C-alpha positions as MATLAB code, in Angstrom:
seq = 'MSRFRPARAAFVALGLVPALLAAQQPAPRDSAARRPARRDSTRIQRLAPVVTTASRYEADARVTPRRIEVVSRAEIDRTPALDVVDVLKKRAGVDVQQYPGLLGGIGIRGFRPTVGSINQRNIILFDGRPAGVTNLGMVDLQDVERIEVLKGPASALYGSTAMGGVVNIVTRRRTGAFTGDVTAMGGSFGTSEVKVQGGGRIGFGLDADIALRRLDQRDDLRIGDGNVFRGLLGGDQALKLYPGTTRPSRLVPDTLGDGVTRVFTSQAITSGTARVGAAFARDWRADVRLEAFGANGIPTPGDLYQAATAFPGNGRKDVDRTGVSAEVARQAGTWRPLLRVYRTEERQGFFNRPDTGRFVNFRGNVLTDGVQLQAAATRGVLSLVTGADYARTRQTSRVGTFSPDAQVTSAAAFAEARLADVDERVTATLGARVDRVTLDLLATPFRPDVTPGREAFTTFNPNVGVRYRIGRGLVAHGTAGTAFLAPDAFARAGRSTVVSGGLARITVGNPTVAPERSATVDAGLGWASRDGAVELDVTGFATSVQDRVTSTRASFAAGTRPTLPDGTPVSQVDTRVNAGTASLQGIEWTARYDLLRARGSTKSLALWTSGTRMLRARELSPVVTVDGTPFQNRPDFDPRQVFGGVIVGSAATRTVYNVADLTALGGIEYDDRARFRLGLTGRYVGQRYDQDFSDFADISDIRYPDMLVLDLVAGVRLPRGLRVDLLVSNVTDENFYEKRGYNLAGRVVQFRLGAGF';
ca = [
      21.463   23.131   24.348;
      20.837   25.719   21.352;
      22.150   29.223   21.624;
      20.041   32.252   21.923;
      19.666   33.920   18.725;
      17.913   37.845   18.831;
      16.925   37.965   15.137;
      15.435   34.433   14.948;
      13.341   35.576   18.218;
      12.384   38.602   16.952;
      10.740   37.160   14.109;
       9.028   34.455   16.125;
       7.543   37.166   18.112;
       6.295   38.828   14.807;
       4.501   35.996   14.292;
       2.637   36.161   17.438;
       1.494   39.318   16.296;
      -2.172   38.480   15.030;
      -2.342   36.655   18.389;
      -1.872   39.555   20.221;
      -4.181   41.901   18.166;
      -6.508   39.272   18.729;
      -6.652   39.501   22.260;
      -7.286   43.117   22.143;
      -9.970   42.711   19.770;
     -13.103   44.123   21.573;
     -16.357   41.936   21.579;
     -19.480   42.681   19.640;
     -21.807   45.062   21.093;
     -24.975   44.514   19.001;
     -27.694   42.446   20.720;
     -27.539   39.634   18.241;
     -24.093   38.953   19.354;
     -24.779   39.242   23.189;
     -27.698   36.384   22.601;
     -26.555   32.607   22.903;
     -25.605   31.445   19.276;
     -28.016   28.972   17.508;
     -24.983   27.710   15.595;
     -21.488   27.418   16.206;
     -19.519   30.934   15.839;
     -17.106   29.796   13.579;
     -19.640   29.282   11.035;
     -21.818   32.133   11.006;
     -22.675   32.605    7.286;
     -20.213   36.000    7.259;
     -17.489   33.116    7.281;
     -17.054   31.462    3.833;
     -16.698   27.639    4.559;
     -13.333   26.238    3.835;
     -14.289   23.248    2.065;
     -11.817   20.175    1.677;
     -12.575   16.494    0.716;
      -9.025   15.639    2.173;
     -11.361   13.435    4.478;
     -12.754   11.635    1.655;
     -16.424   13.827    1.745;
     -16.999   17.230    1.435;
     -16.520   18.912    4.809;
     -15.718   22.332    6.047;
     -12.194   22.536    7.524;
     -12.756   24.581   10.502;
     -15.210   21.950   11.784;
     -13.613   18.965   11.394;
     -11.504   17.396   14.590;
      -8.507   17.021   12.137;
      -5.692   19.423   11.161;
      -6.367   20.400    7.507;
      -4.806   23.550    6.278;
      -6.367   24.691    2.656;
      -4.002   26.582    0.285;
      -6.842   28.508   -1.995;
      -6.361   29.763   -5.552;
      -6.290   33.326   -4.342;
      -3.108   32.172   -2.046;
      -1.364   29.990   -4.909;
      -1.804   33.420   -7.019;
      -0.009   35.438   -4.591;
       2.680   32.840   -4.073;
       5.858   33.093   -6.366;
       6.015   29.863   -7.420;
       7.232   27.327  -10.054;
       5.502   24.241   -8.799;
       3.754   22.656   -6.094;
       7.116   22.253   -3.416;
       7.420   26.094   -3.650;
       3.581   26.510   -2.742;
       3.871   24.187    0.060;
       7.059   25.317    1.743;
       5.848   28.804    1.625;
       2.242   28.406    2.530;
       2.189   25.073    4.546;
       5.389   25.031    6.621;
       6.143   21.460    5.585;
       9.754   20.253    5.607;
      11.550   20.653    2.525;
      14.204   18.532    0.181;
      14.172   20.403   -3.055;
      17.130   20.640   -5.462;
      17.840   23.047   -9.285;
      16.662   20.452  -12.104;
      12.888   20.060  -11.006;
      13.444   17.695   -7.932;
      11.472   18.105   -4.837;
       9.903   16.313   -1.691;
       8.356   17.097    1.226;
       8.049   15.690    4.807;
       5.223   16.745    7.283;
       5.025   16.638   11.309;
       8.635   15.849   11.689;
       8.628   12.703    9.039;
      11.562   13.238    6.988;
      10.950   14.192    3.572;
      11.645   11.949    0.662;
      12.380   12.064   -3.026;
      12.112    9.759   -5.631;
      10.544    6.674   -3.673;
       7.019    4.785   -3.601;
       7.964    4.440   -0.259;
       7.299    7.655    1.244;
       5.544    8.747    4.851;
       3.138   11.742    3.434;
       0.970   10.550    0.687;
      -0.123   12.926   -2.453;
      -3.291   12.655   -4.146;
      -4.897   14.296   -7.235;
      -8.522   14.963   -6.370;
      -8.833   12.537   -3.908;
      -6.807    9.565   -5.574;
      -3.189    8.727   -5.562;
      -1.251   10.483   -7.590;
       1.394    8.230   -8.403;
       4.173   11.077   -8.064;
       7.600   10.437   -6.450;
       8.801   14.031   -7.556;
       6.870   16.881   -6.553;
       8.868   19.009   -9.133;
       6.914   17.113  -11.546;
       3.665   18.859  -10.271;
       2.764   22.403  -11.841;
      -0.005   24.791  -10.712;
      -1.821   25.908  -13.622;
      -5.189   23.851  -13.304;
      -5.076   23.611   -9.046;
      -8.183   24.957   -7.307;
      -6.995   24.579   -3.918;
      -4.177   22.312   -2.116;
      -5.320   20.276    1.065;
      -2.701   19.610    3.844;
      -4.034   17.061    6.191;
      -1.692   16.765    9.176;
      -1.581   13.625   11.230;
      -1.751    9.953   10.279;
      -4.068    9.083    7.515;
      -3.584    5.209    6.859;
      -7.759    5.094    8.070;
      -8.406    6.901    4.958;
      -5.774    6.103    2.193;
      -3.813    2.991    3.601;
       0.368    3.065    3.111;
       2.400    6.299    2.915;
      -0.020    8.360    5.023;
       1.942    8.574    8.115;
       2.538   12.301    8.517;
       0.358   13.485    6.614;
      -1.896   14.070    3.044;
      -1.498   16.422    0.513;
      -4.889   16.606   -1.898;
      -4.120   18.839   -4.909;
      -7.636   19.646   -6.118;
      -8.167   20.336   -9.598;
     -10.513   23.159  -11.370;
     -14.122   21.942  -12.231;
     -16.173   24.746  -13.755;
     -19.510   24.094  -15.171;
     -20.830   27.458  -15.757;
     -20.400   29.925  -18.408;
     -16.807   29.178  -20.077;
     -14.428   31.511  -18.906;
     -10.895   31.511  -19.191;
      -7.489   33.175  -18.890;
      -4.483   33.957  -20.608;
      -1.234   34.745  -18.914;
       2.521   35.770  -20.218;
       5.340   36.257  -17.884;
       8.889   37.230  -18.305;
      11.853   37.770  -15.672;
      15.305   36.937  -14.451;
      17.410   34.246  -16.075;
      16.060   34.475  -19.288;
      12.908   32.996  -18.190;
       9.374   33.396  -19.907;
       6.156   31.478  -19.274;
       2.680   31.496  -21.254;
      -0.226   30.004  -19.885;
      -3.669   29.290  -21.041;
      -6.397   28.031  -19.075;
     -10.240   27.762  -18.928;
     -13.526   26.180  -18.278;
     -17.128   25.950  -18.382;
     -19.812   24.677  -20.405;
     -18.854   23.581  -24.189;
     -22.236   22.652  -25.496;
     -24.200   19.455  -25.927;
     -24.645   19.048  -22.194;
     -21.154   18.508  -21.925;
     -18.632   21.347  -19.964;
     -14.816   21.159  -19.964;
     -11.371   22.404  -18.088;
      -8.175   22.666  -19.976;
      -4.968   24.228  -19.509;
      -1.857   24.715  -21.173;
       1.982   26.053  -20.031;
       5.062   26.548  -21.688;
       8.136   27.724  -19.384;
      11.745   28.229  -20.674;
      14.319   29.430  -18.751;
      17.398   29.739  -21.081;
      20.065   31.086  -18.834;
      21.725   29.363  -15.524;
      20.306   30.324  -12.225;
      22.652   33.039  -10.084;
      22.836   31.810   -6.498;
      22.420   35.168   -4.060;
      24.807   37.202   -2.164;
      22.889   39.874   -0.671;
      22.495   37.900    2.517;
      21.129   40.628    4.741;
      19.303   37.599    7.083;
      22.233   35.359    6.977;
      24.308   38.033    8.484;
      21.334   38.833   11.195;
      21.099   34.813   11.602;
      24.632   34.279   12.402;
      24.399   31.831    9.416;
      27.814   32.187    8.024;
      28.647   28.843    9.408;
      27.500   25.320    9.751;
      28.693   23.118   12.774;
      30.442   19.638   11.435;
      29.465   16.741   14.159;
      31.577   13.464   14.542;
      28.851   11.294   16.425;
      29.993    8.091   17.913;
      33.502    9.285   17.950;
      35.563   11.520   20.102;
      36.502   14.148   17.326;
      35.178   17.767   18.510;
      32.696   19.248   16.924;
      33.803   22.172   14.656;
      32.438   25.191   12.831;
      33.045   25.255    9.020;
      32.324   28.513    6.148;
      28.590   27.997    4.785;
      29.254   30.839    2.096;
      30.236   28.622   -0.703;
      28.739   29.966   -3.871;
      28.011   33.736   -2.914;
      26.808   35.399   -6.177;
      27.999   32.368   -8.632;
      26.314   31.387  -11.936;
      25.251   27.865  -11.376;
      26.149   25.950  -14.571;
      23.645   23.283  -15.782;
      20.321   24.850  -14.309;
      18.492   26.240  -17.385;
      15.063   24.662  -18.048;
      12.230   24.284  -20.335;
       8.713   22.580  -19.424;
       5.540   21.769  -21.203;
       2.290   20.567  -19.507;
      -1.207   20.459  -19.921;
      -4.266   19.052  -18.594;
      -7.812   18.487  -19.944;
     -11.424   17.464  -18.313;
     -14.674   16.616  -19.945;
     -17.396   16.089  -17.930;
     -21.523   15.517  -17.991;
     -24.410   15.257  -16.189;
     -26.770   12.706  -16.763;
     -29.908   10.539  -15.662;
     -30.938   12.272  -12.249;
     -28.000   13.918  -10.064;
     -25.537   11.494  -11.516;
     -22.080   12.950  -13.068;
     -19.363   11.360  -15.039;
     -15.660   13.009  -15.392;
     -12.796   12.001  -17.590;
      -9.409   14.007  -16.961;
      -6.016   13.949  -18.677;
      -2.562   15.353  -17.513;
       1.101   15.416  -18.743;
       3.784   16.846  -17.974;
       7.046   16.859  -20.043;
      10.817   18.092  -20.062;
      13.515   16.880  -21.683;
      17.473   17.310  -21.278;
      17.080   19.148  -18.325;
      20.169   19.921  -16.651;
      20.849   18.603  -13.151;
      24.184   20.447  -11.394;
      26.088   18.468   -9.188;
      27.296   19.004   -5.453;
      28.477   22.747   -5.080;
      31.179   21.128   -3.512;
      32.417   19.143   -6.034;
      32.049   21.682   -8.808;
      35.691   22.263   -9.033;
      36.994   18.175   -9.378;
      37.085   16.118  -12.116;
      33.857   14.413  -11.201;
      31.506   17.390  -10.922;
      28.296   15.250  -10.980;
      26.428   17.053  -13.795;
      24.162   15.431  -16.021;
      21.032   15.853  -17.824;
      17.705   13.780  -17.519;
      14.211   13.549  -19.121;
      11.624   13.565  -17.056;
       7.461   13.285  -18.053;
       4.518   12.386  -16.376;
       0.852   11.195  -17.840;
      -2.195   10.480  -16.364;
      -5.910    9.535  -16.983;
      -8.879    9.387  -14.732;
     -12.565    8.739  -14.893;
     -14.989    8.919  -12.371;
     -18.934    8.482  -12.132;
     -20.576   10.051   -9.103;
     -23.936   10.822   -7.869;
     -24.212   14.333   -6.759;
     -27.650   15.003   -4.444;
     -29.580   12.691   -2.422;
     -28.997   10.802    0.948;
     -26.371    8.382   -0.618;
     -23.508    9.726   -2.711;
     -21.760    6.852   -4.382;
     -18.564    7.330   -6.598;
     -16.745    5.010   -8.627;
     -13.360    6.139   -9.907;
     -10.529    4.514  -12.015;
      -7.107    6.108  -12.597;
      -3.439    5.196  -13.883;
      -0.452    7.250  -13.635;
       2.691    6.785  -15.130;
       5.947    8.720  -14.250;
       9.220    8.190  -16.435;
      12.698    9.513  -16.102;
      15.970    8.895  -17.621;
      19.497   10.495  -16.666;
      22.571   11.270  -18.797;
      25.587   11.231  -17.176;
      27.669   12.643  -19.531;
      26.565   15.945  -20.680;
      28.848   16.246  -24.047;
      27.223   12.977  -25.210;
      23.731   14.205  -24.749;
      21.983   10.559  -25.452;
      24.246    8.436  -23.258;
      21.879    6.841  -21.007;
      23.067    5.567  -17.699;
      19.483    5.213  -16.014;
      15.982    4.871  -17.177;
      12.837    3.957  -15.175;
       9.477    4.534  -14.542;
       6.675    4.332  -11.493;
       3.191    3.035  -13.036;
       0.232    3.614  -10.626;
      -3.131    2.407  -11.045;
      -6.163    1.371   -9.197;
      -9.823    1.445   -8.393;
     -11.639    3.637   -5.778;
     -15.415    2.730   -4.878;
     -16.706    4.421   -1.843;
     -20.393    5.993   -0.854;
     -20.864    8.955    1.655;
     -24.654    9.679    3.391;
     -25.612   12.126    5.631;
     -28.841   11.472    8.070;
     -29.620   13.811   10.784;
     -26.579   14.078   13.028;
     -25.161   10.985   11.545;
     -22.525   11.255    8.378;
     -20.775    7.713    6.864;
     -18.350    7.227    4.344;
     -17.276    3.696    3.046;
     -15.889    1.924    0.403;
     -13.294   -0.189   -0.981;
      -9.977    0.569   -2.627;
      -7.611   -1.160   -5.029;
      -3.824    0.331   -6.064;
      -1.230   -1.156   -7.437;
       2.396    0.598   -7.851;
       5.163   -0.950   -9.996;
       8.931    0.432  -10.063;
      10.634   -0.673  -12.907;
      13.684    0.021  -15.071;
      14.891   -0.513  -18.416;
      18.647    0.634  -18.483;
      21.499    0.824  -15.959;
      19.578   -0.735  -12.970;
      19.967   -0.017   -9.481;
      17.481   -1.487   -7.666;
      15.419   -4.470   -8.589;
      11.827   -4.018  -10.074;
       8.972   -4.373   -7.463;
       5.414   -3.718   -7.095;
       2.889   -3.036   -4.091;
      -0.277   -3.797   -4.482;
      -3.023   -2.973   -1.848;
      -6.659   -4.191   -1.708;
      -8.388   -2.321    1.382;
     -11.860   -1.665    3.042;
     -12.475    1.220    5.086;
     -15.329    3.031    6.916;
     -15.493    6.353    8.773;
     -18.568    7.723   10.760;
     -19.120   11.500   11.845;
     -21.578   12.034   14.931;
     -22.690   15.388   15.605;
     -25.391   16.899   17.549;
     -27.841   19.569   16.078;
     -25.858   22.561   16.529;
     -22.490   20.696   16.155;
     -21.179   21.896   19.442;
     -19.779   17.959   19.718;
     -18.268   16.480   16.600;
     -16.836   13.009   17.018;
     -15.176   10.887   13.721;
     -14.831    7.345   14.444;
     -12.884    5.464   11.129;
     -10.760    2.247   10.480;
      -9.310    0.783    7.108;
      -8.180   -3.103    6.620;
      -4.997   -3.431    3.859;
      -4.091   -6.640    2.491;
      -0.634   -5.681    0.835;
       1.224   -7.668   -1.277;
       4.834   -7.000   -2.192;
       6.434   -8.469   -5.676;
       9.942   -8.556   -6.305;
      10.298   -8.904   -9.936;
      12.271  -10.380  -12.802;
      14.662   -7.608  -13.779;
      16.397   -7.112  -16.932;
      20.353   -6.549  -16.283;
      19.912   -8.300  -12.449;
      20.263  -11.572  -13.346;
      20.984  -12.016   -9.390;
      17.761  -11.264   -8.422;
      15.430  -13.815   -7.678;
      11.751  -13.137   -8.042;
       9.474  -13.531   -4.751;
       6.157  -12.478   -3.290;
       5.010  -11.954    0.189;
       2.153  -10.328    1.865;
       0.816   -8.910    5.196;
      -2.530   -7.439    6.322;
      -2.760   -4.156    8.635;
      -5.579   -2.788   10.355;
      -5.491    1.171   11.063;
      -8.120    2.960   13.368;
      -8.522    6.507   13.741;
     -10.715    8.694   16.239;
     -11.222   12.721   16.441;
     -13.317   14.650   18.865;
     -14.058   18.601   18.461;
     -15.867   20.184   21.013;
     -17.401   23.939   20.956;
     -16.465   25.766   24.073;
     -18.075   28.596   23.261;
     -17.559   32.207   22.339;
     -15.907   31.034   19.400;
     -13.402   29.072   21.439;
     -12.928   24.999   20.050;
     -11.284   22.054   21.732;
     -10.069   19.387   19.068;
      -7.919   16.204   19.009;
      -7.505   13.049   17.078;
      -5.695    9.841   17.789;
      -4.799    7.318   15.072;
      -2.384    4.816   13.475;
      -0.834    4.437   10.426;
       2.039    2.168    8.386;
       4.453    2.215    5.577;
       4.520   -0.883    3.476;
       8.634   -2.370    3.399;
      10.179   -2.404   -0.003;
      10.004   -5.620   -1.725;
      13.311   -6.619   -1.707;
      13.345   -6.192    2.329;
      10.628   -8.826    2.547;
      10.789  -11.146   -0.687;
      13.954  -10.291   -2.328;
      17.051  -12.806   -3.092;
      20.043  -11.927   -4.767;
      23.429  -13.829   -5.391;
      26.413  -12.526   -6.660;
      29.285  -14.910   -7.399;
      32.633  -12.878   -7.172;
      36.368  -14.772   -6.937;
      34.201  -18.055   -6.215;
      32.344  -16.521   -3.149;
      29.132  -15.734   -3.140;
      27.642  -12.512   -1.401;
      23.610  -12.873   -1.048;
      20.852  -10.494    0.068;
      18.030  -12.300    1.064;
      14.758  -10.895    2.110;
      13.272  -11.178    5.496;
       9.132  -12.317    5.363;
       9.041  -11.766    8.878;
       9.887   -8.020    8.362;
       6.993   -5.853    9.523;
       5.683   -2.568    8.253;
       6.875    0.456    9.735;
       4.222    1.797   12.296;
       3.367    4.804   14.169;
       0.677    6.001   16.520;
       0.203    9.864   16.787;
      -2.210   11.977   19.610;
      -2.905   15.197   18.766;
      -4.864   17.888   20.495;
      -5.540   21.938   20.163;
      -7.056   24.798   20.964;
      -8.606   27.407   18.103;
     -10.501   30.440   18.220;
     -12.375   32.433   15.647;
     -14.137   35.935   15.819;
     -17.883   35.915   14.605;
     -16.771   38.204   11.708;
     -14.177   36.073   10.433;
     -11.555   39.032   10.854;
      -9.520   36.756   13.581;
      -8.677   32.892   13.550;
      -6.055   31.304   15.779;
      -5.402   27.550   16.285;
      -2.575   26.035   18.284;
      -2.198   22.316   18.131;
       0.288   19.980   19.684;
       1.168   16.640   18.544;
       3.152   13.096   19.719;
       3.987   10.659   17.268;
       5.956    7.148   17.913;
       7.163    4.869   15.203;
       8.279    1.660   16.023;
       9.489   -1.444   13.613;
      11.745    0.684   11.672;
      13.629   -1.573    9.184;
      17.188   -1.770    9.735;
      19.921   -3.580    7.621;
      22.115   -6.342    9.076;
      25.116   -8.774    7.641;
      26.478  -11.676    8.476;
      30.287  -12.195    7.523;
      32.242  -15.663    7.365;
      35.945  -15.326    6.958;
      38.027  -18.025    5.204;
      38.166  -21.385    6.489;
      34.475  -20.750    8.174;
      32.292  -20.115    5.339;
      29.424  -22.115    4.683;
      28.462  -23.712    1.461;
      25.260  -23.372   -0.638;
      24.132  -26.735   -2.200;
      26.050  -26.148   -5.350;
      29.383  -25.975   -3.140;
      29.866  -22.547   -3.645;
      31.246  -20.703   -0.112;
      29.579  -17.767    1.130;
      31.539  -14.874    2.269;
      28.107  -12.903    3.655;
      24.853  -12.751    3.982;
      22.647   -9.449    4.019;
      19.246   -8.961    5.438;
      16.828   -6.731    6.913;
      15.396   -6.580   10.426;
      13.048   -4.421   12.516;
      14.968   -2.840   15.030;
      14.497    0.894   14.929;
      12.282    3.525   16.708;
      11.246    7.194   16.622;
       9.770    9.977   18.675;
       8.239   13.055   17.191;
       6.990   15.740   19.317;
       5.696   19.587   18.666;
       3.355   22.029   18.380;
       1.882   23.892   14.938;
       0.079   27.185   14.786;
      -2.088   29.128   12.748;
      -3.640   32.641   13.247;
      -4.872   34.978   10.884;
      -5.975   38.885   11.620;
      -7.707   40.860    9.119;
      -7.610   44.468   10.164;
     -10.108   45.885    7.468;
     -12.599   43.166    7.701;
     -12.757   43.930   11.135;
     -13.894   46.953   10.635;
     -16.438   46.021    8.267;
     -14.507   46.605    5.100;
     -14.791   44.434    2.098;
     -11.234   45.495    1.659;
      -8.518   43.046    3.289;
      -5.380   43.918    5.135;
      -4.283   40.699    6.460;
      -1.564   39.597    9.002;
      -1.034   35.958    9.416;
       1.573   33.299   10.822;
       1.752   29.413   10.501;
       4.666   27.138   11.466;
       5.826   24.083   13.274;
       8.150   24.033   16.417;
       9.429   20.451   16.898;
      10.304   19.876   20.202;
      11.689   16.252   19.713;
      12.779   14.650   16.557;
      14.907   11.760   17.568;
      15.678    8.439   16.062;
      16.686    5.198   17.917;
      19.042    3.174   15.560;
      20.174   -0.289   17.459;
      23.332   -1.693   16.465;
      21.932   -4.950   14.870;
      24.415   -7.796   14.296;
      24.319  -11.640   12.907;
      26.079  -14.175   15.119;
      27.336  -16.371   12.164;
      28.990  -19.166   14.614;
      26.205  -21.487   14.458;
      26.297  -21.530   10.358;
      30.296  -22.101    9.930;
      31.175  -24.299    7.719;
      27.653  -25.905    7.205;
      26.727  -27.615    4.124;
      23.514  -27.155    1.938;
      23.365  -23.529    3.613;
      20.137  -21.651    3.274;
      20.388  -17.838    3.781;
      17.443  -17.506    5.346;
      18.798  -19.736    8.361;
      20.663  -16.102    9.499;
      17.393  -14.788   10.615;
      17.874  -16.829   13.865;
      21.032  -15.693   14.586;
      20.215  -11.344   14.562;
      21.200   -9.853   17.821;
      19.955   -6.298   18.652;
      22.658   -4.613   20.385;
      23.052   -0.892   22.155;
      20.916    1.920   20.418;
      22.626    5.602   19.198;
      20.248    8.367   19.299;
      20.182   10.757   16.562;
      18.258   13.833   15.421;
      16.078   13.343   12.335;
      17.634   14.455    9.187;
      16.564   17.552    7.036;
      13.485   18.493    9.651;
      13.887   21.939   11.027;
      13.772   22.549   14.730;
      11.424   25.425   13.893;
       9.757   26.512   10.812;
       7.696   29.862   10.825;
       5.492   31.583    7.735;
       4.013   34.898    7.885;
       3.373   37.785    6.139;
       0.790   40.986    5.641;
      -1.376   41.291    2.637;
      -3.447   43.687    1.321;
      -6.428   43.470   -1.270;
      -8.561   45.971   -2.179;
     -11.130   43.508   -3.960;
     -11.080   46.109   -6.646;
      -7.748   47.089   -8.430;
      -4.627   46.496   -6.261;
      -3.021   43.981   -4.325;
       0.211   43.606   -2.249;
       1.739   41.117   -0.056;
       5.080   40.685    1.832;
       5.618   37.355    2.953;
       8.839   35.274    4.694;
       9.683   32.153    5.632;
      12.012   30.893    8.314;
      13.855   27.866    8.575;
      15.666   26.854   11.554;
      18.738   24.603   12.348;
      18.330   20.919   10.451;
      20.602   18.186   10.527;
      21.687   16.219    7.798;
      24.871   14.000    6.453;
      27.704   15.759    4.898;
      29.623   14.964    1.765;
      30.896   18.132    0.893;
      34.680   16.507    1.594;
      34.739   12.376    1.168;
      38.196   12.790    3.496;
      35.760   14.060    6.185;
      32.355   12.801    6.052;
      30.235   13.553    9.200;
      26.996   14.944   10.049;
      26.033   18.851    9.709;
      23.843   21.275   11.383;
      22.466   23.426    8.634;
      22.404   27.189   10.186;
      19.162   29.417   10.279;
      17.554   30.862    7.002;
      15.285   33.730    6.423;
      13.796   34.499    2.862;
      11.196   36.980    1.845;
       8.839   37.108   -0.836;
       7.035   40.193   -2.571;
       3.911   40.429   -4.836;
       2.207   43.310   -6.323;
      -0.384   43.421   -8.874;
      -3.135   45.993  -10.222;
      -6.180   45.285  -12.356;
      -6.618   47.299  -15.339;
      -9.906   47.746  -17.339;
     -10.683   45.016  -19.691;
      -9.656   42.294  -17.583;
      -6.320   42.989  -17.573;
      -3.724   42.079  -14.396;
      -0.450   43.104  -14.160;
       2.084   41.561  -11.164;
       5.316   42.148  -10.173;
       6.760   39.002   -8.304;
       9.888   38.899   -6.089;
      11.242   35.976   -4.782;
      13.902   36.210   -2.317;
      13.656   39.755   -1.781;
      17.210   40.175   -0.227;
      19.005   37.929   -2.464;
      19.925   35.175    0.012;
      22.355   32.404   -0.536;
      20.456   29.621    0.571;
      19.747   25.839   -0.005;
      17.040   23.195    0.889;
      19.791   20.610    0.253;
      23.548   21.487    0.996;
      25.737   21.869   -1.917;
      22.621   22.350   -4.242;
      21.783   26.189   -3.611;
      18.713   27.699   -4.958;
      18.628   30.900   -6.786;
      19.043   34.416   -5.265;
      16.716   37.447   -6.096;
      14.251   36.099   -8.742;
      12.168   39.110  -10.633;
       9.193   38.402  -12.997;
       6.649   40.265  -14.339;
       2.949   39.010  -15.256;
       0.598   40.210  -17.707;
      -2.517   38.537  -17.744;
      -5.853   38.782  -19.259;
      -9.098   37.319  -18.370;
     -12.002   36.092  -21.305;
];
């Protein structure tokens, strides 16, 4: 049982302020308010719709059964952030793994954050199509219009890797008069940034958007040492744990790095996007978009706990990403067809010897391409979207291969219907998708031990949702659905044979390995005042994960070893089986109260909070062994025979790594809509568990302490379209991390000057 922490309780209580204020909000007295509403009170025209396309068609996020949080462009501008990871962790309450040196990933609803893999449990989209991004540190913000975060299973819409949810990054698409903005920023650690972006009509019936960015951080980061909240939260110590042993848990200091300048943390980034579009024929439109991101020689610091050793782990890397997409769509009429083709390539090269900058020890890339064909229609109370997707992701390496080259291909058909009565009192959705997934293990340079192979499987995933307007602004909503994650190609189709000392060590894919599967149910209540000054939602969710993939091994001692057809004795065979499960349960909330809007003002003074309380995040990992007795001394041994000897034993239960028991966001923001804006926001992250490699002689699990970080933004609008902003990240200069040993920057102060045209 966790101890009571007063500071933590106080912060959570503060997050409930908007709810308490809302409960005291007086009912409207005008006669119109007392009349039965002919439309949903959450859609009174005084409330601007929050348009989202994460469900593959345009819809108001407030009237869909799914939980969709939208981070607007205005909220992005009010958030001190260098990339999408920063915005998501500060505005969407996701779990994060983030490192210095442009590396980060997220997790949603208790699924572990993942970085650098094509097999992730949350799908990232650009404008509704797969982004092909394994590292969110390579996605910046200058042309982002909004970020839509769909929480919950979405394989019925997008296939594999959509178990925890969807992050849809929607880019700007301006078609009116050409407008733009030039921004220059300077601040801590010798940082400067210049951004230019603009969009609108350019003549000849064309419109366009363009955005360019250059960031230079010339000095290394300094880790914080103010630690006001670390002291209040009792965060000076972490807890080392030794599951499966009799060793007692013990507290260890968690103050390493206080005030230290972290070497190998400078960086320089160049990025840009361009779009050209045109309307043609009648109601048809075509758009082509290009994107590029590049950062060469980026320093990547090693684990802070190894900094004083002979192997500090410091290195450099080159990272770049390019992409192109083209789409043709009809903008009006009953049916709205859309055809989109896309290709994105992400390339990374790592150098493990900083003193010889071009010594390459790994270089690889991820190539994603595909086609989306869909049509959406609305007729009366019925809306329908249906279509087909083809997607291919190829992960390859050219130098210093760690893992075999592989490819995942999916061909799918999907459909979703939305039925609503005339006044949208009841809205129901029903959708499903069939995926035919093909896994290819490819011939790999520098890996002659790898034998190419191919396996395929078919999976079906449904989703259903209901939203019911109870009345007086109160709404109930719920969804149920399944999702899946395709196994990696090596687990199902691979074979590798390494002969050393006359003995063969074999890894063989198991063609019976099923995709990881999940089933999720959520239900919640929401309420919004007629004037939009108050919005609340509380949602509970429960997810069951089955068929997690586990490694197992058959070992053969001298005198019992089977032999291959060529006479080579076999010492061991490694393979994969489905043997693990997980249970994820929690409560999400969002709340917002605008004190000035409630009084009819055009100005805004808003209190807001959102977050997730995990009630359960447990993995069940059985001990899986192989009984090799039937295969001892067998001639002409086929390694696939070991599948029949798999034994699933007792299971150990552990908390899911890198998932906080409580994540709470909140703040107070003022905007007079004319000249001034001011905001103070906070992010609290509760206890998380992880593996601890800070001491290789004492490897264990570890429980991170709680942390709280505040940000401040203040801005003033000047004549002639000028703006000046002060952005302060980590106001109290906390020493904090998302991954222990890879501590992030302390207080960061930036000044930003912008001019519109």
